N, C-alpha and C positions, 0 to 999 in steps of 0.2 A: 664765802661766808655768807650764809643768808640772814644772818643775823648781827646787829653789832654789839652785842653783847657776848664777852669772852666769858663763858662760865666755870668756875672751878669744877670741874667734873672730874671723876677716877680717871676717864680718856685722858685728859689734858695733863692732869698728873703723870699718867703714865709715858704720856708723850716727854714730856719735859725730864721725867727721870732717865728715859733713853738718851737724850743728848747730854744731860750732865754726865751720865756713865761713860759716853765717849770722849769727854774732855777732861773730867776731873779725876783725880786719885781716889781708889777706892774707899778710903779711910774718911774722906770730906762728903760730909751727908750735906744731900741738896733736899731744896723745898720748894716747890712752885710760889709761895707765900713771896718769896725773895724777890722776884721781879715784879709780882703785883704788887707789892708794898712800896719799893722804890721806885718805881715809875709813875707813882703820884704826883713827884712834884716837877714832872717835865711839863705838864700844861695840855699835853694831848691825851692824857690818860685818866679816866675818871673811874671811880668806884662805883658800883650800884649796891648799894647797902641793901640789908633784908629788912623789909617794913620793921619800923621801930627801931631799927639800929644805926641811925643816920650817924649819931655822934659819936660812934664805937668803935672808928678804924685808926685809932692814934697809934697802934702799934701792929708789927708784923704777925703776932699772935692772934690779934683779934679779928684780923681781915680774915680768916678762915672760918672764924664762927659767926661772922657778921655780915659779911659780902656774898652776894649772890654770885660776882665776878666785876667784870669792868667793861668799859665802853670806852671807843676811840672820838675823838672830834668827828662830827658827821663828816668833812671835807676829806678828811684822812682817811675815813672807814671807806668812802666812795673811790677813793685814789686806788687802795689796797685790794678792790674787787675786781681791779683790771691786772692781768696778768702780767704785761710788762714792768709797770710801775713797782708790782709786788716784788718780782724778781732782783729788780735794781735796787731797790731798798734793802731786801735780803743781802746781796752781794756787799754794798756798802757797810751795814752794818757787821758783816763777818769780817770784812778787811779792817774796821775800823777800831772793833772793840775787842778783837781776838787775836791772840799769837799766832802765828804761821803754822805752829804745830797743829794746833786745835781747828784751824780753817779747814783743813780736807777732811778730819773726821766729822765735822758739822755738814760740810757739803755732802758727804758720804750718807751720813745718816738721814738726812734731807730727802735725798734720792731714794733708800729703802723705805721712809716714810710714804712719801708719794706714789710709789709703786704699790706698794701695800693698799693704800687707799683706794688707789683705782682698781685695782683687783678685787677689792671688796666691793666696789660699786657696780663692777661687772657682775658680781655672784648674785648681788642683791636685785639688779635690773634681771639676770636669769631666772632668779627664784620668783620673781613679781610676774614676769611673761607667763610662767610656768604655772603660775596658780591661777593667773587670769583665763589661760585655756583651761585648766581642771574644773576653774567655776563654770566656764561657758558650758563646757560637756555636761557637768551636773544640772544646769539650768535646761539645756536640750533636751537631756533624758527625762526630767521632771514633767516639761512641757508633753513628750510624746506618751508618758504615763497620765496624763491628765487627760 
């Protein structure tokens, strides 16, 4: 995480939907605003309201329209930036709050998501390196023509 803001983005909605689909029956609709709204009373989770919308986050439906996202207490955010504490917390949450039948599905989906993320990072890095090489080639060609 490069920022403490957890934004309500389409990518996050898609990620939530993948987890939801793995552990819930198909006829039970999921909505990313569920955890966003219900975590507000936990003390470590804070809404980041859109400008001028500070007082309009009192229902789950209003979160979608009036919040940019949420952020964590600074100490928790700094702790979760470290791999070991993050993985330990993830394990504790899965073991504590999910039935055994859902645990394997959550762990499996997490592995798939992590591998996909690492692969996309690799592709982006390769594309960036290739773009830099091509830009340098063009620059050198322009210098030779000048």
